[in-house]
N, C-alpha and C positions, 0 to 999 in steps of 0.2 A: 501567436496566431490563434485566433479565434475560428471555430471550424465546426460542422456536423459531420458526425458519422453514422452512416445506415447502419442500425444494429438488427436484432431479430423481432421484427415485427414494430421497431421504435426506430426515433430518429434522436441520437444522443448529443447534446451540447458538448463540445471540450474546447480545452486551450492547451496549446503546444508551445513549448519554449525549447530552443535549441543552442548549445554552446556559441559563441559570437565568433570565436576565433580560430575554430577547427572543427572536423567533422565529429559530429558525435559518435563516442566509443560504443554505445549502445543506447536503447531507448528504454523507458520505464512507463507504467500506468501507476496513476495514484487513486486509490478509491477512498471516496469520504464516508463519515459518520450517518448515522441513521435516519432517513428522507423525513420521515414522520416527526423528527424533532429539531427541525432546523438544519440537518447536514447538507453540506453541498459543496461543489469542488474549490469554493472560496473560503471554507474553513479556516484557520489559522494554522493548526497542524498539518493539514494538508498542503496548504501553501508551504510552510516553512519545508517540509519533508521533500517537495516538487523542487525546491530552490538548493535544499542539500544533494539532491541528486544532479541537478543541473551544474553545480560547482564543481562535480566530481569529473564533468566532461562527458554526461551523458543527457540525452534530450528527456525530458518531462512532459507526460501529458496528465493532466488533471480533467476530469469530465464529469458530467453530473447525470446519475442514475436515471432511470425511467421517472417521468413524474416530476422531476426535480428541475428549476429553472425553465430552460426552454427546451428540455429533452421532453419528448413525447411518451405517451403511456401512462401509467398509474403504478405505484408502491404494489411489490407482488413479494412481499413476505421472503426475499433473498432469493426465490428461485428465478425469478424472471433477471433479477440483478445479476445472479451468474451469468446470464445469457449475456448481460451487457458487458461485462468483463471479458467474456470470449470474444465477442464482436469488437472491441477495442484492441486485443491484443492481435485479431485478424488483421486490423487496418496498420496496427505497427508494424505487423511482419511486411507488409505488402511495402509501406513507407520505407522500411529501412531492412531491404532483404540482406540476408544474412548477419544481421547484427544480433548480439544476445539481448535478449528482453529480461527485464526486473518487474516485479509487482510489489507494490507497496500499498497497505492500506491501514486506516484508523478506525477503531472503534469498529461497529458494524461493518465497516468498508473491509477491515481485516479480517472477519468472519466469513463476510461472502468471498473477499479476493484470495485469501490464502488458501481456500477449498479449491478454487480453480488453478491458482497455482501449482499445488501438488501435484495437479493431474497432468496439467499441461505441458509437454516436452519443450516447447519454446521457452517458458519462464524457466530461467537459468539461475535465479536467485530471488529472493524474497524480504520484504521488511514488514513487520505487525507491530503497529504502535497502539497503547491503549488497550490491548485486549480486553472486552469484557467477559473474563471468565465466571462472572458471577452470573450470567445471564445466557450465555450460549456453549455448548458443547465444542471444544477444540480439541479433541482426544485426537483427532484426525492428525495431528501435527506431530505426534509421538514417533510417527513412521516416517516422518519426513527427511531426507536425507540432502536435501537442497540447501546451500549456504543461505541461511536465514537469520537475519537480525531481529530481535525482540526489543521494543523500548517502552518501558510503564514505570509509572510513578509509584514511590512507596505510600502514598496517601490515595490511590484511585479509588475512587468510591464504587467503581463496578468491576473492582477486581481486588478482592479480599487479599491481604498479604499473605497468611500462611495457605491459601490457596494457590496463590503465585509461587511460592515457594516449593510446594509440592509439583505443581507442573514443572518447572526448571529443572528438578532434579530427574525427572522422567526424559527431558529432551535429548535427543540424538546428538552426536559431538560435531554436527556440522553447524548447530544453532548456536547463537551468542545471545544472551541476555544482558540488558544494560535497565538496571533499575536507578532511576533518578531519586534519590533521598528528598523526601519532601513534596514532592510534585504530586499533584492532582492528575485527574483524568484527561483534563486538557492543558498541563503542561502550561499554568498560565504565565508564570514568571521564568521558565526552564526551556523556552523556545530555541534559545541560542544551544542549549547542551543538545537537544534533539536534532538540530540541524548538524551540529558538529559531529553527533554520531552515524547520521546518515551519510554523510559526505566522506568519512573515513571508511566506512562500511562498502559504499559503493567504488570509490577510488581503488581500495584492494581489489575488488574483483578484477581489475585490469592487471592486478599481478599475479595472476593465475589462481584465483582461489574459485572462481566460478568453471 
């Protein structure tokens, strides 16, 4: 279902999919990569992550940050984009009252989205894909106690492997790191693995992990 969400001074283009044969067990928002480098909700990693969430029985909403696609506004260096994430979470809370919310983000979308998710009590669990540790500070995740899945390629050009290993050692016990051997930043030939890990993690949330 295509729709528009009224954000904070912007109007956000979005696409919502729900499980066909049962009521959603929860709802997720998925944040796309950098707007200035072609990132949008149609990105393949974003699409496959949303499909993995859907396969686990949750509703999945992809959306375009301000200034992308048919969303109004302009790129705001991450600050306005955090407001976009909050507006989408507000919309999901109204659409699915009482249901748990999950946040997933890829690349720039992980940096923006996970900052919001750590602070927003409505977000019960999170997924970070392709964290660009070389370019952004993710130390805020070292205090994150929410169930969180990270999926990163061993050959990610924006996340040096030794830096990733140091980061992994510092993560709290609620975090799970999946390093896909041989994968680059965009998981070009490993999208099936990404989708599988996402589905397994989200399905597990229904078993009392969140």
